[in-house]
N, C-alpha and C positions, 0 to 999 in steps of 0.2 A: 619798742624793745634794743634796739640795733637796726644803726643806719648804717644799712644794704646802697645810699645810692649809687656809692662806688664798684657796690658786686654786678650789679645793671649795666653801669655802663663800659667796665668791662664784655662783656656776656651782651651787652645789642650790640658794641663798636661789632664784635670779632664775628657776632652773627652777619653785619652788615655786609663789611667785606665775603663772607660767604657768596653771596646774591648773584644777580647782573651788573649790570650799568645800567639807573646813574646811584643804587644802594650801597657798592662799592666801593665807588668813594669816596663816602658820604660817611658822618658822625655827629653822635650825640655827643650833646655834654646834658651836667651833672645839671642843673638851669632847666631845659628842656626835659629831663625825665622824671624831675619835683616831681613836675603840674603833671604828671603819667601814672604816677602808684600810685597804690592805693585802689586797685574792683578789680587785680584780678591779671593771673598771666599774658590773656588771650588779649583783652582787654589791650593795655601798656604793651605789646608786641604790634598788636593790630595804630592802637593811637601813635608808636614810631614811622610806619610802612609808609603812612597817609603825609606825617614831618617832612619825612624826608624827599617821601617823590612829590607835594606841592613846592616842595624848596626848589626842589631843580625843577618842577614845569614854570614855573615865577620865571630865575633866571632863563628857561631859554625862547619863554614871552619875547623876555625882554631886547635879546639877540635879537630874536628875532621877527618886534617889533606885529605880539598879535597874538591871540585867544589863546590862552591853553592847554594841552593837545586836552578829548576827554578821553570815557575808555577810566579811569581812576580807578573805578568798586573793580572790575573786571581782572588789569592786572595785579593788583593787589588780593585775591580772590588768587590768581596763582601763585600767588607769589608766595603763601601764609601759610597751606602745607608745608615747602623746601623752610620757612625764615624757621618755619616751628619748634621744627625738627633742627633743627642748628639751635639756637637758640636754647630749649634745653637739653645739647649735650654741653652750649657752653658755660651755661649756670652754675650744668648742675659740680664739673668740674671749676665753676670759678667762687662758690658759694661757700661766701662766708670768706673766702683770705682778704678780701677787700674792707672790710662790717669790721666796725665796734660799736659795742657795748652805750649807750649810754648814759652819761652820772651820773647815780647815784640808784643806777633798775636794779644789780646787787644787793644791794642792803638791803632794800624798800623790798624786795621777792621774800631774803634773809624773814625779816621785819614779818609778812602778812605767815608765811612759809609754820615760823619761830608760833603765831597764834593755832594753829591747825587749822587755817583755812584749804578750803580747799581750792586748788589754782588749772583753768582751764588757760590754752592758749588759738585765740584765736584769732588765724589772720583766712585772706583771701588768697596768699602764697602757694600754691600747692600741698601736697601732705608731706610731700617725704622732703620734699625743698624747707620745706621747718621746724623739720622734725629734723634734719643736717644739717639747721643753722645752730639751732637751737644748745645741738649738741657739742658742736666746733666751740659756740663761747662757752661751754658750761652754763647755763644755765638748763639747761630739759633736766634736769632733779627738782626743778619748782615746781612739774607739771602733773596734776595726775591723768591730768589728757590734753591730742595738740589735734587743732580738727582744721585743717588749710580748706583752699574754696574752691578742693573736687571732692571736700567729704559731704557736703548734702547741694540737695538742685540747686539751686542759690544760693550769691554767696552777696555781704552783705553790701547796698546794704539792706537788704531785706534780715523783712529779722527773724525770715527759717533759720540761718546757722546760728544763732544767740538761745533762739527756744528751744531744741534741740540740743547745746551744749548745757541749757539751764537739766538736762532730765537729765544727760547723761552723769551732772553731777549731782541728781539730785534734787533739786535747789531751786527753792521760788522764782519767778523773776524777779519782784517787786524787791525780793530774797537778798537777789544777786550783785553783785558790786560790777558795773564798764567799765574799765580805764581803755581809754581807747588814744588816740593823737591826729581822730578826720572825722571830717562830717559823717564821712560811709560811717561810724562807730558808734556816732548819735544818736543818726538814723535813724542803724539799728536797731538802739536801747532802748529811746520813748518808744518806739513800735512793739517788741517785747515786752513793757511798762519795767527795764533797768535804770534805776539808778546809773548815771553819766560819769563820770570822772574826767578830762580830758588833761593829755599833757602835751605844758605851750611850746615840742623840741617835737619833732616828726615832719610831715613830708603838707596832710594838708590838701593835696592839688595846688600848693601853692600864696594857697587863703591865708588867712590873717585869726586864727583857731580862735581864740575868743569876739569873732564876731556869729562860733558856730555855738546851739542852747546846749548849755549843762550846766547838773548839778554844781563841779566847782572847775578851774583852774587848777597846774601840778605844774613848777618848773621844775622838780624832781619827786621820785617815788620814793626821793626819802622826808617827803610833806607829808605821807602816807606818818611816818614813825608818832609817836607817843615822845613825849620833850624830854625822858626818866630816861627812855630806849637807849 
């Protein structure tokens, strides 16, 4: 629904600036982040730290004409707690400021709501961040429920969050439509027994979305609307 890549860029790069060398002088761009988002904040943060560390080690190996230094896992494990605290702080500050709602989202949600359908937002983003983002973008009023990646024991692509959301909505999975933008969403829907539509925008870990099995694909949520709407 919302393109948040620039929010991620700003928060992650500010976080890197808070860490010791070689992280402090490093930066990640949209292209790199696009391939990493979608599996929760913990996965994103660990992946960015590993990406920066390996790039630095590769450079050092070329300069020193030797193998990269060992100890990546230990170093990243030590860095993760301060990195997490920094990232949470910076993301809280920028959440929604650099993000934009994808075209057609608001019209599509208005159409679904007008038909009396119960809507839930299910994301791997932490619940507090998801709620604040929806509110900042004027989308919070469309959803009866919002669940983030910290709301359940497991995240998508595990079916648990989707099954729990169906239960909270009071709907059977086979009669609950999942609309997503990634293989995570599709895998969760298939495992939960929900029909699934995938939008062709979004991230999907840098892979073509139409290669992911789904019941249909949408270029815009406005395509959900009846022709005379």
